[in-house]
Structures are given as structure tokens and as C-alpha cells.
Phi, psi and omega in degrees: 000135176288136178240126182233135173260138175235122176240109018231185183270051173279194182299313180289312183301314180290326177296316177296320179299320179301317179299314183292316181294326176296336182255025171083016180265139172276123184244123177254157172210173176243123185250019177301128177059025179267155182287165177298324179298318179294317179299322179294315179301316181298316180296316180296332180273356181082017180280146180248136180288138180207155176284161177297326178298316179293322179299314184291335183265348184239341187270146173276328183222146172235116180257117177269109182232092190222168166303140186302330180293343181259357189297311183292314183295325177295316180301318177299311182298317181299315180296323179299328182265003187241015187291338183268357183292134178235022184301138176223129001291161185297141174296157178251125176267123182247113179276105188254010189271162182279073179241157182279165183304324179297318179293317182293329176292324177294320179292317179300324181297330178299329187269353177295131181088353177268177178283348188274140165274163187226132176234136174267126181224147174234127179266122178247120183122173180272181179301148178304143181206121180052245182266005182265137175226134172289167179257130172267109173271131187234143173221154181202166178277347179239123182296330179299326178295323179293322177297323180293315183289328175299332178298340178291348175300333178293344182251021171100350180276156178255108186243134175231118182270135175265111183248203183071236182273001181288135177228187175307130183110334183293317180294319178295323178297321177297315179299317179299317182294315182294312181293328177299327178280307187290305181284336176294315179292324175300320179294321177295316176304311183299316181302313185283330174295315180293322179294319179297317181293325178297326175295309173183148175304327179295325178296316180296321179293318178296322177300316180300314182291324178292319176298321178298322182283320189247338183222059185298329179295321178294317180296321178298318179296317178303313183296335181271323188266337185287313181304313180288341178291322190306308181286347181258001186304324182300331181282342185264354181298306180294326181296320178295324177295321177296319179294322177302317178294325179294315182290320178102178182300151181091261181299332178298339178298334176305315185279336171294321176296321179291328174299317177295324178298311182293330174294324177297318179294321177301315179297322179297318180297324181273347185246239187279351177063015182299308179297318181301318182290324176299314182293316180297320180294317179300313182296319181295313181291326177297317179297320180296318180296317181295324182286339179283342186298000000 
């Protein structure tokens, strides 16, 4: 039986685990100091709690699926607890987080000289649901590793290998580019809705009606992407910072600003919810206007 560890049991990690367990894979995770909600998700997904030592000595694959700000520190911690592993063939550590190529190269450097092989992966799409699966885009310095990870398609995952001149960092660059467009435009929508409302509620309402008249496709997208963004904004703060580093000085400042925007939404969700309610109301009314057409 193939054994795969997934760290951690968040929405994406537990969703991927459900796909794997349904397809006969034994899935381990580490639940040290995790909340009851996380433990519940892990149980519902069929994940089994294990120490890092057990994971490194029994797993064929380790998938790191975490907030990007935790990616490097987790890799360090995992290696510290895995020094005694003598598993053969060596387990493969797959860095699946939304980090930029510079960060993924730093993480890959940690594994040089260890028993672990290393794959760079970027997940594009939301958590698996019913018949929907996100795509794991993978790159590596060894083509044989890519052939191995594509083999996980037999266990229900959707894997696309980047070959040719692609090496470690290519998959992360793809993830940065895609998220920079999708989450970047969501951030721009959010910024201007809040700015219009700050001027006056009437300004925000007029903006909505003008978009309906002249840019209905944009208004439709706003009504669809803003509501699910609000509770997830905290996860996008670090991701925008990673994208800023990927783009570089100058234009990268756009994404530093978007990181601050998503931090503002996070504060609103934890605080007075004023911004959150403005956005939710705009999206709700936009949907109503579009449905009347």
C-alpha cells in the first residue's frame, strides 16, 4: 500500500487526503498542538495521526500543504525529526505551498545531503470537491522524479509535470503567476469597492450600477469571487508577499499593497466586520441586479 503524509489537515490538505484514502492510500498527518476543528477534519478525511519520525520512516511521499509563511519553518522542523530515517527508496518531499521560486530554492537546499528527494509543486484550484480536483503542477531537477509523481494520478490526484527546461522553481513560478492574476484581480476589485464606499455609500452604489451597464462581466466576477475571499483573506496575506518577491522591485509593490489589503480584511473579520459587511453587501446586491437582467 502506498503511504503518503500530508501536512497539514487544513481545507486543502484534508480535501486531498479524502481523494487519496478513497483510492486506497494510507494517509498520515501530524496533529501535535492542532485544534479540535483540525483533528475533526483529519478524522473525516481518513487521516491517521503520526509523529514526524514515523512519517519519515514509513511514508513514500510527504506533501507539505501549509500557509506559505509556514513552509520553510515546517521543512526545517520536519528534517530535524527525520534524521534517523533509513527508508529505501528514499521518501519524496513535495513542496506544495504558494511560495516564490527563491523561497522554494531555499527549502530545496535544506534537503540536499538528506535521504529525501525533492519536488517543487504548485496547486492550482480549490480543495477537491465531488468530481472536481485541483491540478498539482510539478517540477524537479530529475526527470525520473517527475515520472514518479505523475504515477500518483493512479490514486486520484490530478498531476501535470513540467518537463523540458523546467527545474525546481518552475512550478512555483507558475503558481505565482496564476495566483497573481486571479487573487490579484480580486484584490483590485476589493480595493476599489472599499475606496468608493469610503467616499460615500452612494458612490459605491453608483459604481455598481455603472459596472452593470458598461462592464457586466466584471460585476459578475466580483459577485462571485468576493464572498468566498472574505473568510480566506488571512491565507492570502503571505501569498501576496511571495508574489511580490517573485515579480521583484517596482511592480512587485502592487502585491505588497495587496498583502496589506488582505491583512485589512483579516482584521475586519476578527474585529468590527465593517469592511467585510461592505464587501458582502456589494456582492449580494450585484448578484441581485445581474439576476434581474
